[in-house]
N, C-alpha and C positions, 0 to 999 in steps of 0.2 A: 430422336424425338418423333412422336406420332402427331400428325396433323389433326386439327379438330375435326370430329365427325360432322357430316352434313347430310341433310335429307334429300340428296339429289342423286341421279342415277350415275353420274360419271366420277369415279374416284380420282383423286389427284395425288393420293399417297402412293409412292412407289418405293420399294427398297433400292437404293443406289447399287449399281453392279459393281463387281470387282473388276480389276484390269482384265483378268482372264475372261469374264463374261463379255466385257466389251470386245475383246479380241475375237471371240467366237461369233458374237452377234454380227459384227462387221464383215468377218470372213464369210459367213453364211449369206449375209445379204448381198455382198459382193458377187458371190457365185450365182445368186438367183438372177441378178440383173446386169451382170458385167457387159453383156453384149450391147444392151440398150444403152447403158451409161456410156460406154466407150463411143457409140454412135453420137450421143448428145455432146460428148466432149470434142468431137470433130466438126460440129456444125460451123459453118462460117458465121460472121456477125449477121448478115441479112437472114440466113435461114433460121438462126437461133431465135432472133427477135420476133420474126414474123409468126413463128410457131406459138409465141406466148403473148404478145401484146401488139396493139396497133394504136395509131395516132387517135382514133375515135373511141377508145375504151370508155364507155359511159356507164358501165355496170355499177349499180347502187352498192353502198357499203354492205359488206356481208363477211362471214368467215373466210371466203375466197378472195376478198378484196379489202384489206385492213385500212380503211379510211375513216378517220374520226373528225367530229365537228371541233371548232375552236373552243377554247375555254372561255369562261365568262368574262375574264379580262382582255379577251382578244388575242391571247397567245395561241400557239398551235400545238396539236398533238399529232406527231408523226411516228409511224412504225419504221423500225430499222432492224438491221442484223449486224451484230458485232463479232461474228465468228463464222468465216466462210473460207473454204479452200477450193482451189482450182488445179488444173493439170500441172501448175507450176510448184506445187508440193504433192500432197497425197490425194488430191481430188480427182474426179473424172470429168469435170465440166470445163469448158473454155470460159474465159472471163466475160465474154459478151452474153453468154448463156446465163451465167450468174445475174447479170443485170436485167436481162429480160425476164427472169423468174421473179426478181424482186419487184419490178414494175407490175407485173401481172398480178402479184400478191398484194399491191397497194403500198409497198414500202417507198420511203422517200430517201433512205440512207443506207448505205452498206459499207463495211470495211472488209477488204480482202486481207486475210490473216494467214498467209502461207507460213508453214513450219520453217523456222530459220535454218535448221540443219537436216531436215528431212526432204530429200529430193530423189524420188524413186525413178522419175522419167528423165533423168538427167541427160541421157543420150539424145532425147527429142526436145527437151526444154531448155537445156543449159542450166546455169546456176544463178542467174539474175533474179533476186527475189523482189525486185521492183517491177518486173515485167508484167504481171497480171494487172497491176494498177495502171501501167503505161497504156496497155491495150484497152482497159476499161475506160480510162480518162479520155482517149481518142474517140472511142465509140460514143460516149456521152457527148463530147464536144460536136461530134457530127450532127447531132439532133435527130438522128434516125429513129423512126418508130416511137416517137413521143418520150424518149428517154431523156431529153434535154433537161428535165428538172430533177433528175436523179443526183444525189449527192454521194461521193465516193472518198473513202479514206485509205491511205496507204498504211497497212498494219503488217503486224508479224506476230506469230505465235512462238515465243521462246519456249523451247521444248527440252526439259530436263527431267532426270529421273526423280527429282524431288517435287516436280509439278510443272504445269504449263501455264503460261501467262501471255495474254495478248496485249500488244501496244498498238495504239492507234494515233493517226495524225503524224506519222513519221515523215521525215524528209528522205532518208536512205535506209531501207530495210536491210541492205548488205552490210552496213556498218554493225549490225548486231551479231554478225558472224565473222569476226576478224580472223579466226583460224581457218576459214574457208572449209569447215567441216560439212560434208554432205553424205548422209546415210540413205539407204533404201528403207522403206517402211518395214519390211519384213526380212528376215534371213532364215534359211533353213538350218536347223540345228537338231540333230538326233531324230529326224522325222517329225518334228513339230515346228510350227511357226512360232516365232518369238518376236515381240516388237522391239524393234532396234533401240527405240528411245529408252528402254529399260537399262541400257548400257551407257547411256549419255552421262554427262558430268552431273554429280550430286554436290558439287562444291558451291557453297554459299557465296563465296567471293567471286566466282565466276558469274554467278546469276546476278549478283548486285551490280557488277560492272555493266552488265547488259541493261539493267534498269536505269542506271545513271547515264549511259549513252542515249537511251530512249528519252530520258527527261531533257538531256542537253539539246535534243532535237525539238523539244517542245511537245513531245508525245504524252499520252496519258494511258496508263496500264492497268490491267485487271488480272484477277485470280481466276483461272478457268476450272471448271468442274472440281470444286475444291475437295470433294470427298474421293477423288480418284487421281493420284494415289492419296492414301491417309493411313496413319498409323493406327487409327481406330475406325474400322470399316463403317461406312455410312455417316460419318461425322467429319465436318470441316475443322480440323485441328489447327489452331493458330499457334505456331512455334515462336519462340522468342525472335528468331530471325524475321518472320513474317510481320510480327507486331512492330518491329523496327522499321520495316519497309512502309507499313501503314503510317506510323507517326512521322516519317521522313517525307511523305508524299511521293514515294516511288511506286506504291501500289495504291490505286484510288477506287477500284471497283471490284465486284465479285459476281461470277455467274451463279444464280440461284436455280436456273433451269437451263438444260442444254441438251440438244437432240431429243430424245424421248425420256429424259430422266429429270427429276427435280431433287434438289438438294436443300431440304428444309432447314438444317442447322446453319446454312449459308445466310438465311434471313436474319438471324440473330447476330451473326458476324458482322454483317453489313450495318445494322443498326448500332451495335457497340462501337464500331470503328469508323462510322460515318463514311461508308463506301457506296458508290452508286450501284444500283442493282440492275443486272442484265439477265435477259432471257435470249437464247441464241439457238440456231439450228446446228451449228458446228457441221454444216453440210459437206459431205464429200462426194456423194452421188447427186442425182437430180433431186431438188427439194421436194418436188411432188411425189416422187417415188418414196423418199424417206417418210414423208408425211403419211402417205397412204399405208406404208408398212407398219407404221407405229399406231394406226387407227385414230389419227387426229383430223378434226374437221377445219383446222386452220393452221397457219404456219406459226411456229414459235417465234416471238418477236419481242424486242425492246421498244417500249413507247417512250418517245422523247418529248418533254414539255418545253418547247422552245419559243424564243422571242423573235425568231426569223427563220428564213429558209436556206441560208448558205452554210457551207461546211462549219464555219466559226460558230454558227448557232448550235450546231449539234455538239461540238466540242464544249461549248459553254454549258450546255445542259448536263454533260457528264460532270464537268468541274463543279457545278452547283448542285450536284445529286438530284436532278430533276428527271428522274426516269421511273418507269413502271415496267415490271415484267408481265408478259402475257404468255401462259402455258395452259393447254387444254382448257380453254374457256375461263381461266382464272387469272385475276389481276392481283399483283403482288408488289409492294413497295411500302414506302412510309405512309403513315396515315394522311399526312397532308397531300402527297402526291396521288394516292389512289382516290382520295375524295375529290381532288381537282378533276380527275378523269370522270368519275360518276356525276359530278355537277355538270360536266360538259355533254354528256350522252343522255342523261335522264332529265326529263321535264314534266312537272306535276302541274296540272291544271284542274281548278274547282269548277265543276261544270254545271252542277244542280244542287239546290238547297231547298229543303222543306222544313220549316221551323216548327211545324206541329203535325206530324204525320200520325193519323189515327192509330191508337194502340201502342205504336212503337216509339213515339216521341220524335225529336229532331233527327233528320237524316240527310244524307247527301251522296253525291257522286263525284268522283274524281278520276282523272285519266292520268296515267303515267305513260309517257312515250319514251322510246329508246331510239335515239338517232344514230347509235354506234353500230359497229359491224358484229358485235358479240352479245349473245342473250346475257341479260342481268338477272340473277335470282335473288329475290328480296325476302327477308323476313320483317313483317310489320311488328315493331317492338314499342310502338307508342302506348303509354298507359291509358286505360280507360277508352281504347278505341276498338269498336266492335264491327268487324267486316261481316257483311251479309252474304256475299257471293264468292268468297275465298276463305280458305283456312288462313293461317298466318303467313304461308308461303306463297309467293306470286312470282312467276317467271314472266319478264318483260322481253318478249322476242326482239331481236334486232330489227331495225327498221319498221317496228310496229308499236301499238300501244294497247294498254289494258285498262278497263274501266273497273273501279273499285266502288262498291256500294256499302255504305256503312251507317252505323247508328252513332248517337251521342256526338253529333257534329255541332260545335259552337260556331255557327256561320260567321257572325260579325267578327270573331276573333280568330278564325282559322288561318294558321301560318304554314302548315305543312305537317309532315310525318316523320317521326324518328324511325329509321330503318336499319337493318343489318344487311350487308351485301354478303350473301352466302358464298358466292364464288369470288372471294377475295382473301387475301392474307396480308396483315400488317405486322405480324411476328410469325414465328414458326407454328403458333397455335391459335392466334386471334384473327377474327374477321373485322372488317371495318364497320363500325357503327356511326351513323351521322344523320343529321336533321336535313331532309329533303324539302327544301323551301317550295312552297306553291308559287306559280306565276301571279302577278297582280290580277285581281278580278273585280268586277262590278257586282256587288251582293244583290242589288235590286234586280239586275238583268237575269241572274240566275235562280232567283227565288220564285217558287211557284207553289200551288196547292199540292199537298201529298196525294198520291195516287189512290190511297184507301179513303181519304176523307172526301174525294170528289166523286161520290156515288149518287146516280140519279134518284130522284124521289120515288119513281115506281119500283125501285129495287130496295127500298127502305125495309129492314128487317130480314134481309136475304141471309143473314147468318143464323 
Protein backbone atom coordinates (compact mmCIF):
# COMPACT_ATOMS: atom_id res chain seq x y z
CA UNK A 1 0.00 0.00 0.00
CA UNK A 2 1.18 3.52 -0.78
CA UNK A 3 0.90 6.17 1.87
CA UNK A 4 -1.00 9.32 1.05
CA UNK A 5 1.18 11.91 -0.66
CA UNK A 6 1.80 15.09 1.24
CA UNK A 7 3.28 18.49 0.43
CA UNK A 8 6.25 18.35 2.77
CA UNK A 9 9.87 17.66 2.20
CA UNK A 10 10.43 14.55 4.33
CA UNK A 11 8.93 11.40 2.79
CA UNK A 12 7.64 8.77 5.20
CA UNK A 13 7.05 5.97 2.72
CA UNK A 14 9.81 3.44 2.39
CA UNK A 15 9.78 0.01 0.86
CA UNK A 16 10.27 -2.47 3.71
CA UNK A 17 13.51 -4.38 3.25
CA UNK A 18 13.92 -8.07 2.75
CA UNK A 19 15.63 -10.20 5.37
CA UNK A 20 18.75 -10.13 3.18
CA UNK A 21 18.66 -6.33 2.96
CA UNK A 22 18.45 -6.12 6.72
CA UNK A 23 21.37 -8.50 7.14
CA UNK A 24 23.56 -6.50 4.75
CA UNK A 25 22.52 -3.21 6.32
CA UNK A 26 23.33 -4.32 9.83
CA UNK A 27 26.57 -6.02 8.77
CA UNK A 28 27.81 -2.86 7.04
CA UNK A 29 26.67 -0.66 9.90
CA UNK A 30 28.43 -2.84 12.43
CA UNK A 31 31.60 -2.73 10.36
CA UNK A 32 31.55 1.08 10.34
CA UNK A 33 31.09 1.63 14.03
CA UNK A 34 32.03 -1.61 15.72
CA UNK A 35 34.95 -0.10 17.63
CA UNK A 36 32.88 2.77 19.00
CA UNK A 37 29.93 0.53 19.79
CA UNK A 38 32.06 -1.95 21.66
CA UNK A 39 33.55 0.89 23.68
CA UNK A 40 30.02 2.04 24.51
CA UNK A 41 29.12 -1.47 25.57
CA UNK A 42 32.01 -1.50 28.02
CA UNK A 43 31.06 1.75 29.78
CA UNK A 44 30.55 1.43 33.49
CA UNK A 45 27.29 2.65 34.98
CA UNK A 46 28.69 6.00 36.02
CA UNK A 47 30.62 6.65 32.84
CA UNK A 48 27.71 5.79 30.58
CA UNK A 49 25.16 7.92 32.35
CA UNK A 50 27.46 10.90 32.81
CA UNK A 51 28.01 10.93 29.08
CA UNK A 52 24.34 11.30 28.28
CA UNK A 53 22.31 12.83 31.12
CA UNK A 54 22.66 14.75 34.36
CA UNK A 55 20.44 15.52 37.33
CA UNK A 56 19.89 19.08 36.12
CA UNK A 57 18.79 18.31 32.55
CA UNK A 58 16.48 21.25 31.85
CA UNK A 59 16.52 21.23 28.06
CA UNK A 60 13.15 22.25 26.59
CA UNK A 61 11.06 19.78 24.59
CA UNK A 62 12.60 19.20 21.18
CA UNK A 63 13.26 16.33 18.75
CA UNK A 64 16.28 15.55 20.94
CA UNK A 65 14.14 15.43 24.11
CA UNK A 66 10.68 13.92 23.62
CA UNK A 67 8.78 15.60 26.45
CA UNK A 68 5.04 16.14 25.91
CA UNK A 69 2.49 18.22 27.83
CA UNK A 70 -0.34 16.49 29.68
CA UNK A 71 -3.67 15.88 27.97
CA UNK A 72 -6.72 18.08 28.48
CA UNK A 73 -8.11 15.64 31.04
CA UNK A 74 -4.89 15.70 33.04
CA UNK A 75 -3.47 12.39 31.85
CA UNK A 76 0.12 12.01 30.70
CA UNK A 77 1.86 11.49 27.36
CA UNK A 78 5.16 9.70 27.86
CA UNK A 79 7.60 8.50 25.21
CA UNK A 80 8.92 4.96 25.53
CA UNK A 81 10.72 2.19 23.67
CA UNK A 82 9.32 -1.35 23.44
CA UNK A 83 12.24 -2.96 21.59
CA UNK A 84 15.83 -2.74 22.88
CA UNK A 85 18.81 -5.09 22.92
CA UNK A 86 21.94 -5.07 25.07
CA UNK A 87 25.09 -7.18 25.23
CA UNK A 88 22.97 -9.89 26.85
CA UNK A 89 21.66 -10.82 23.40
CA UNK A 90 22.95 -9.35 20.13
CA UNK A 91 23.30 -5.72 21.17
CA UNK A 92 26.53 -3.81 21.76
CA UNK A 93 25.44 -1.63 24.68
CA UNK A 94 25.53 -2.24 28.42
CA UNK A 95 22.09 -1.99 30.11
CA UNK A 96 22.96 1.19 32.01
CA UNK A 97 23.90 2.89 28.75
CA UNK A 98 20.47 2.00 27.33
CA UNK A 99 18.84 3.74 30.29
CA UNK A 100 21.09 6.79 29.99
CA UNK A 101 20.28 7.07 26.27
CA UNK A 102 16.57 6.84 27.02
CA UNK A 103 16.71 9.52 29.71
CA UNK A 104 18.71 11.80 27.42
CA UNK A 105 16.07 11.41 24.71
CA UNK A 106 13.21 12.25 27.09
CA UNK A 107 11.83 8.73 27.47
CA UNK A 108 10.02 7.62 30.59
CA UNK A 109 9.73 3.88 29.90
CA UNK A 110 11.79 1.17 28.21
CA UNK A 111 11.52 -2.59 27.86
CA UNK A 112 14.67 -4.69 27.56
CA UNK A 113 13.76 -7.33 24.98
CA UNK A 114 16.71 -9.67 24.63
CA UNK A 115 16.37 -12.44 22.05
CA UNK A 116 15.26 -15.56 23.89
CA UNK A 117 17.57 -17.93 22.00
CA UNK A 118 20.18 -15.62 20.42
CA UNK A 119 23.21 -15.32 22.73
CA UNK A 120 26.36 -14.55 20.72
CA UNK A 121 28.38 -13.28 23.70
CA UNK A 122 27.65 -16.32 25.85
CA UNK A 123 31.31 -16.62 26.95
CA UNK A 124 31.17 -13.15 28.49
CA UNK A 125 27.52 -12.75 29.50
CA UNK A 126 26.28 -16.21 30.36
CA UNK A 127 22.74 -17.26 29.48
CA UNK A 128 20.58 -15.48 32.08
CA UNK A 129 18.03 -13.51 30.02
CA UNK A 130 16.89 -11.62 33.10
CA UNK A 131 20.33 -10.16 33.69
CA UNK A 132 20.04 -6.92 31.68
CA UNK A 133 16.82 -6.13 33.53
CA UNK A 134 18.42 -6.88 36.90
CA UNK A 135 21.33 -4.54 36.14
CA UNK A 136 19.00 -1.84 34.85
CA UNK A 137 16.66 -2.14 37.82
CA UNK A 138 19.52 -1.77 40.28
CA UNK A 139 20.83 1.26 38.42
CA UNK A 140 17.42 2.96 38.46
CA UNK A 141 16.96 2.16 42.15
CA UNK A 142 20.28 3.83 42.93
CA UNK A 143 18.80 7.15 41.82
CA UNK A 144 22.04 8.05 40.08
CA UNK A 145 22.09 10.79 37.45
CA UNK A 146 18.38 11.55 37.60
CA UNK A 147 17.24 8.15 36.34
CA UNK A 148 15.04 7.44 39.36
CA UNK A 149 11.92 8.28 37.36
CA UNK A 150 12.67 5.84 34.54
CA UNK A 151 10.35 2.83 34.32
CA UNK A 152 11.66 -0.51 33.10
CA UNK A 153 10.02 -3.72 31.91
CA UNK A 154 11.52 -7.20 31.75
CA UNK A 155 10.87 -8.25 28.18
CA UNK A 156 11.93 -10.90 25.71
CA UNK A 157 11.98 -11.21 21.93
CA UNK A 158 10.67 -14.65 21.00
CA UNK A 159 12.73 -15.31 17.90
CA UNK A 160 11.46 -17.83 15.36
CA UNK A 161 11.72 -18.40 11.62
CA UNK A 162 8.02 -17.54 11.23
CA UNK A 163 8.31 -14.23 13.05
CA UNK A 164 9.66 -12.29 16.00
CA UNK A 165 7.47 -11.29 18.95
CA UNK A 166 8.20 -9.12 21.98
CA UNK A 167 6.63 -9.84 25.36
CA UNK A 168 6.70 -7.21 28.11
CA UNK A 169 6.22 -7.22 31.89
CA UNK A 170 7.52 -10.76 32.30
CA UNK A 171 8.53 -12.21 35.64
CA UNK A 172 11.11 -14.68 34.26
CA UNK A 173 12.36 -14.37 30.68
CA UNK A 174 14.31 -17.63 31.00
CA UNK A 175 11.05 -19.56 31.22
CA UNK A 176 10.39 -18.72 27.56
CA UNK A 177 13.40 -20.88 26.62
CA UNK A 178 12.79 -24.17 28.43
CA UNK A 179 15.05 -26.03 26.00
CA UNK A 180 17.95 -23.71 26.90
CA UNK A 181 18.76 -23.14 23.22
CA UNK A 182 21.40 -20.47 22.61
CA UNK A 183 22.57 -19.62 19.09
CA UNK A 184 25.12 -17.08 17.97
CA UNK A 185 23.74 -14.29 15.78
CA UNK A 186 25.60 -15.37 12.65
CA UNK A 187 27.31 -18.48 11.41
CA UNK A 188 29.80 -18.86 8.59
CA UNK A 189 28.35 -20.94 5.77
CA UNK A 190 29.91 -21.24 2.35
CA UNK A 191 31.68 -17.90 2.64
CA UNK A 192 28.43 -16.06 3.46
CA UNK A 193 26.97 -14.84 6.71
CA UNK A 194 23.58 -16.34 7.41
CA UNK A 195 21.27 -15.29 10.21
CA UNK A 196 20.96 -18.15 12.69
CA UNK A 197 17.30 -17.47 13.45
CA UNK A 198 16.50 -18.57 9.89
CA UNK A 199 17.08 -22.10 11.11
CA UNK A 200 15.09 -21.70 14.33
CA UNK A 201 11.79 -23.44 14.87
CA UNK A 202 8.87 -22.72 12.56
CA UNK A 203 6.55 -24.84 14.70
CA UNK A 204 3.38 -22.94 15.57
CA UNK A 205 2.73 -25.18 18.57
CA UNK A 206 6.13 -24.28 20.02
CA UNK A 207 5.45 -20.58 19.45
CA UNK A 208 1.99 -20.78 21.00
CA UNK A 209 3.45 -22.47 24.07
CA UNK A 210 5.81 -19.52 24.53
CA UNK A 211 2.90 -17.05 24.24
CA UNK A 212 0.91 -18.99 26.81
CA UNK A 213 3.82 -19.01 29.22
CA UNK A 214 4.15 -15.24 28.79
CA UNK A 215 0.45 -14.76 29.45
CA UNK A 216 0.67 -17.00 32.51
CA UNK A 217 3.27 -14.57 33.85
CA UNK A 218 0.95 -11.63 33.22
CA UNK A 219 2.90 -10.35 30.20
CA UNK A 220 1.58 -8.64 27.09
CA UNK A 221 3.02 -9.50 23.65
CA UNK A 222 3.36 -7.85 20.23
CA UNK A 223 4.19 -8.83 16.65
CA UNK A 224 7.53 -7.32 15.60
CA UNK A 225 8.44 -5.93 12.14
CA UNK A 226 5.44 -7.78 10.65
CA UNK A 227 6.57 -7.54 7.04
CA UNK A 228 9.86 -9.31 7.87
CA UNK A 229 9.56 -12.22 7.31
CA UNK A 230 6.46 -12.26 5.12
CA UNK A 231 5.01 -14.53 2.45
CA UNK A 232 4.11 -11.35 0.55
CA UNK A 233 7.09 -8.94 0.58
CA UNK A 234 6.20 -5.58 2.10
CA UNK A 235 2.87 -6.77 3.53
CA UNK A 236 1.88 -7.82 7.03
CA UNK A 237 0.19 -11.15 6.28
CA UNK A 238 -2.15 -12.36 9.03
CA UNK A 239 -2.14 -16.15 8.95
CA UNK A 240 -4.94 -18.23 10.56
CA UNK A 241 -2.52 -18.95 13.42
CA UNK A 242 -1.85 -15.26 14.07
CA UNK A 243 -5.55 -14.45 13.80
CA UNK A 244 -6.23 -17.00 16.52
CA UNK A 245 -3.46 -15.54 18.68
CA UNK A 246 -5.13 -12.13 18.35
CA UNK A 247 -8.59 -13.44 19.19
CA UNK A 248 -7.33 -15.35 22.24
CA UNK A 249 -5.45 -12.34 23.59
CA UNK A 250 -2.04 -13.97 23.24
CA UNK A 251 -0.88 -11.22 20.87
CA UNK A 252 -2.04 -7.70 21.68
CA UNK A 253 0.16 -5.28 19.71
CA UNK A 254 2.05 -4.72 16.48
CA UNK A 255 5.10 -2.71 15.39
CA UNK A 256 4.10 -0.24 12.69
CA UNK A 257 7.58 1.32 12.63
CA UNK A 258 10.88 -0.16 13.77
CA UNK A 259 14.46 0.98 13.36
CA UNK A 260 14.41 3.09 10.15
CA UNK A 261 11.55 1.21 8.47
CA UNK A 262 7.80 1.72 8.45
CA UNK A 263 5.31 -1.07 7.79
CA UNK A 264 2.17 0.73 6.50
CA UNK A 265 -0.03 -2.36 6.18
CA UNK A 266 0.51 -3.00 9.89
CA UNK A 267 -1.66 0.06 10.59
CA UNK A 268 -4.64 -1.64 9.02
CA UNK A 269 -3.91 -4.89 10.85
CA UNK A 270 -3.82 -2.98 14.14
CA UNK A 271 -7.16 -1.32 13.46
CA UNK A 272 -8.85 -4.50 12.23
CA UNK A 273 -7.77 -6.64 15.19
CA UNK A 274 -7.71 -3.91 17.86
CA UNK A 275 -3.97 -4.11 18.57
CA UNK A 276 -1.86 -1.51 20.30
CA UNK A 277 0.44 0.39 17.94
CA UNK A 278 4.18 0.52 18.58
CA UNK A 279 7.12 2.40 17.06
CA UNK A 280 10.50 1.19 18.29
CA UNK A 281 14.22 1.62 17.77
CA UNK A 282 15.03 -2.11 17.87
CA UNK A 283 18.43 -0.74 18.85
CA UNK A 284 21.49 -2.98 18.77
CA UNK A 285 24.24 -0.34 18.60
CA UNK A 286 24.09 3.10 20.20
CA UNK A 287 20.69 4.71 19.60
CA UNK A 288 22.31 8.01 18.58
CA UNK A 289 24.56 6.22 16.09
CA UNK A 290 21.65 4.38 14.50
CA UNK A 291 19.50 7.52 14.44
CA UNK A 292 22.23 9.53 12.72
CA UNK A 293 22.91 6.76 10.20
CA UNK A 294 19.20 6.73 9.30
CA UNK A 295 19.07 10.52 8.88
CA UNK A 296 16.47 10.98 11.62
CA UNK A 297 16.20 14.10 13.75
CA UNK A 298 14.50 12.29 16.64
CA UNK A 299 14.36 8.86 18.19
CA UNK A 300 11.66 6.44 17.07
CA UNK A 301 9.27 6.08 20.01
CA UNK A 302 5.93 4.84 21.25
CA UNK A 303 3.83 7.48 23.00
CA UNK A 304 1.90 6.13 25.98
CA UNK A 305 -1.29 7.90 27.07
CA UNK A 306 -1.25 7.03 30.76
CA UNK A 307 -3.20 7.79 33.92
CA UNK A 308 -0.12 7.47 36.12
CA UNK A 309 3.67 7.19 36.10
CA UNK A 310 4.41 3.71 37.46
CA UNK A 311 5.03 0.53 35.47
CA UNK A 312 1.40 -0.50 35.89
CA UNK A 313 0.27 2.68 34.12
CA UNK A 314 2.34 1.80 31.05
CA UNK A 315 1.01 -1.74 30.97
CA UNK A 316 -2.52 -0.37 31.34
CA UNK A 317 -1.95 1.92 28.32
CA UNK A 318 -0.99 -1.12 26.24
CA UNK A 319 -3.96 -3.12 27.44
CA UNK A 320 -6.34 -0.24 26.68
CA UNK A 321 -4.69 0.43 23.29
CA UNK A 322 -3.74 3.97 24.33
CA UNK A 323 -0.56 4.38 22.28
CA UNK A 324 0.65 6.47 19.34
CA UNK A 325 3.69 5.74 17.20
CA UNK A 326 6.23 8.47 16.42
CA UNK A 327 8.47 7.94 13.39
CA UNK A 328 10.22 10.56 11.21
CA UNK A 329 8.12 13.43 12.63
CA UNK A 330 4.91 11.49 11.92
CA UNK A 331 2.28 10.51 14.48
CA UNK A 332 0.27 7.37 13.80
CA UNK A 333 -2.45 5.58 15.72
CA UNK A 334 -6.20 5.51 16.08
CA UNK A 335 -8.06 8.74 15.35
CA UNK A 336 -8.93 9.12 19.01
CA UNK A 337 -5.37 8.68 20.25
CA UNK A 338 -3.70 10.90 17.65
CA UNK A 339 -6.30 13.60 18.27
CA UNK A 340 -5.64 13.37 22.01
CA UNK A 341 -1.96 14.08 21.36
CA UNK A 342 -2.76 16.96 18.99
CA UNK A 343 -5.16 18.54 21.49
CA UNK A 344 -2.42 18.35 24.11
CA UNK A 345 0.35 19.97 22.06
CA UNK A 346 -1.62 22.53 20.01
CA UNK A 347 -3.33 25.59 21.48
CA UNK A 348 -5.29 28.11 19.39
CA UNK A 349 -5.91 31.66 20.66
CA UNK A 350 -8.14 34.26 18.96
CA UNK A 351 -6.04 37.41 19.45
CA UNK A 352 -7.44 40.19 17.21
CA UNK A 353 -10.79 40.89 15.59
CA UNK A 354 -11.91 43.66 13.24
CA UNK A 355 -15.62 43.48 12.42
CA UNK A 356 -15.53 45.96 9.52
CA UNK A 357 -12.13 46.07 7.83
CA UNK A 358 -12.20 48.59 4.97
CA UNK A 359 -12.51 46.84 1.60
CA UNK A 360 -11.96 43.34 2.93
CA UNK A 361 -14.71 42.99 5.53
CA UNK A 362 -14.41 41.10 8.80
CA UNK A 363 -10.90 39.97 9.61
CA UNK A 364 -8.97 38.56 12.51
CA UNK A 365 -5.80 37.02 13.81
CA UNK A 366 -5.25 33.82 15.70
CA UNK A 367 -2.17 32.14 17.13
CA UNK A 368 -1.50 28.43 17.08
CA UNK A 369 1.15 27.38 19.61
CA UNK A 370 2.93 24.02 19.67
CA UNK A 371 4.03 22.95 23.15
CA UNK A 372 5.29 19.58 21.95
CA UNK A 373 8.77 18.45 20.84
CA UNK A 374 7.86 17.75 17.20
CA UNK A 375 6.83 20.18 14.45
CA UNK A 376 3.17 19.81 13.45
CA UNK A 377 2.19 20.42 9.84
CA UNK A 378 -1.40 21.49 9.27
CA UNK A 379 -3.68 22.00 6.31
CA UNK A 380 -6.54 24.40 7.02
CA UNK A 381 -9.67 22.70 5.68
CA UNK A 382 -12.28 24.96 7.34
CA UNK A 383 -14.95 25.86 4.72
CA UNK A 384 -15.15 29.54 3.71
CA UNK A 385 -12.02 30.40 5.66
CA UNK A 386 -9.55 32.65 3.83
CA UNK A 387 -5.98 32.96 5.03
CA UNK A 388 -4.15 36.19 4.19
CA UNK A 389 -0.58 35.38 5.18
CA UNK A 390 -0.28 31.64 4.46
CA UNK A 391 -1.45 29.16 1.87
CA UNK A 392 -3.54 26.29 3.23
CA UNK A 393 -0.43 24.60 4.63
CA UNK A 394 1.12 25.85 7.87
CA UNK A 395 3.98 24.37 9.88
CA UNK A 396 3.84 24.99 13.63
CA UNK A 397 7.43 24.56 14.89
CA UNK A 398 7.96 22.76 18.19
CA UNK A 399 8.11 25.10 21.16
CA UNK A 400 6.89 28.00 19.02
CA UNK A 401 3.76 29.61 17.60
CA UNK A 402 2.44 30.93 14.31
CA UNK A 403 0.05 33.84 13.73
CA UNK A 404 -2.66 33.37 11.11
CA UNK A 405 -4.38 36.37 9.52
CA UNK A 406 -7.70 35.61 7.92
CA UNK A 407 -10.86 37.01 6.33
CA UNK A 408 -14.52 36.19 6.87
CA UNK A 409 -14.19 35.75 10.60
CA UNK A 410 -17.47 35.64 12.49
CA UNK A 411 -15.97 36.97 15.69
CA UNK A 412 -18.91 36.50 18.07
CA UNK A 413 -19.33 32.87 16.98
CA UNK A 414 -15.73 31.86 16.36
CA UNK A 415 -15.06 28.42 17.88
CA UNK A 416 -11.93 27.22 16.09
CA UNK A 417 -10.80 25.67 12.82
CA UNK A 418 -11.09 22.34 11.09
CA UNK A 419 -7.58 21.15 10.24
CA UNK A 420 -5.83 18.15 8.74
CA UNK A 421 -2.61 17.01 10.40
CA UNK A 422 -0.33 16.36 7.45
CA UNK A 423 2.29 14.50 9.47
CA UNK A 424 -0.14 11.94 10.85
CA UNK A 425 -1.63 8.59 9.88
CA UNK A 426 -4.85 7.12 11.24
CA UNK A 427 -4.97 4.36 8.63
CA UNK A 428 -2.32 3.28 6.13
CA UNK A 429 -3.60 6.04 3.81
CA UNK A 430 -5.52 8.63 5.81
CA UNK A 431 -4.45 11.60 7.90
CA UNK A 432 -6.20 12.97 10.96
CA UNK A 433 -8.84 15.67 10.43
CA UNK A 434 -10.27 17.30 13.53
CA UNK A 435 -11.69 20.55 14.88
CA UNK A 436 -9.02 22.54 16.71
CA UNK A 437 -10.95 24.47 19.33
CA UNK A 438 -10.03 28.03 20.22
CA UNK A 439 -9.23 28.89 23.82
CA UNK A 440 -11.89 30.98 25.63
CA UNK A 441 -11.58 34.67 24.72
CA UNK A 442 -13.07 38.08 25.54
CA UNK A 443 -14.38 39.44 22.24
CA UNK A 444 -14.51 43.03 23.49
CA UNK A 445 -10.88 42.89 24.58
CA UNK A 446 -9.62 41.74 21.19
CA UNK A 447 -11.92 43.87 18.99
CA UNK A 448 -10.45 47.00 17.45
CA UNK A 449 -10.62 49.22 14.40
CA UNK A 450 -9.24 47.77 11.21
CA UNK A 451 -5.84 48.93 10.10
CA UNK A 452 -7.09 50.25 6.76
CA UNK A 453 -10.11 52.07 8.16
CA UNK A 454 -7.97 53.93 10.70
CA UNK A 455 -6.47 56.39 8.16
CA UNK A 456 -5.61 59.98 9.26
CA UNK A 457 -7.70 62.75 7.66
CA UNK A 458 -4.69 64.34 5.95
CA UNK A 459 -4.16 61.12 4.01
CA UNK A 460 -7.73 60.95 2.77
CA UNK A 461 -7.73 60.14 -0.91
CA UNK A 462 -4.29 58.54 -0.75
CA UNK A 463 -5.40 55.72 -3.02
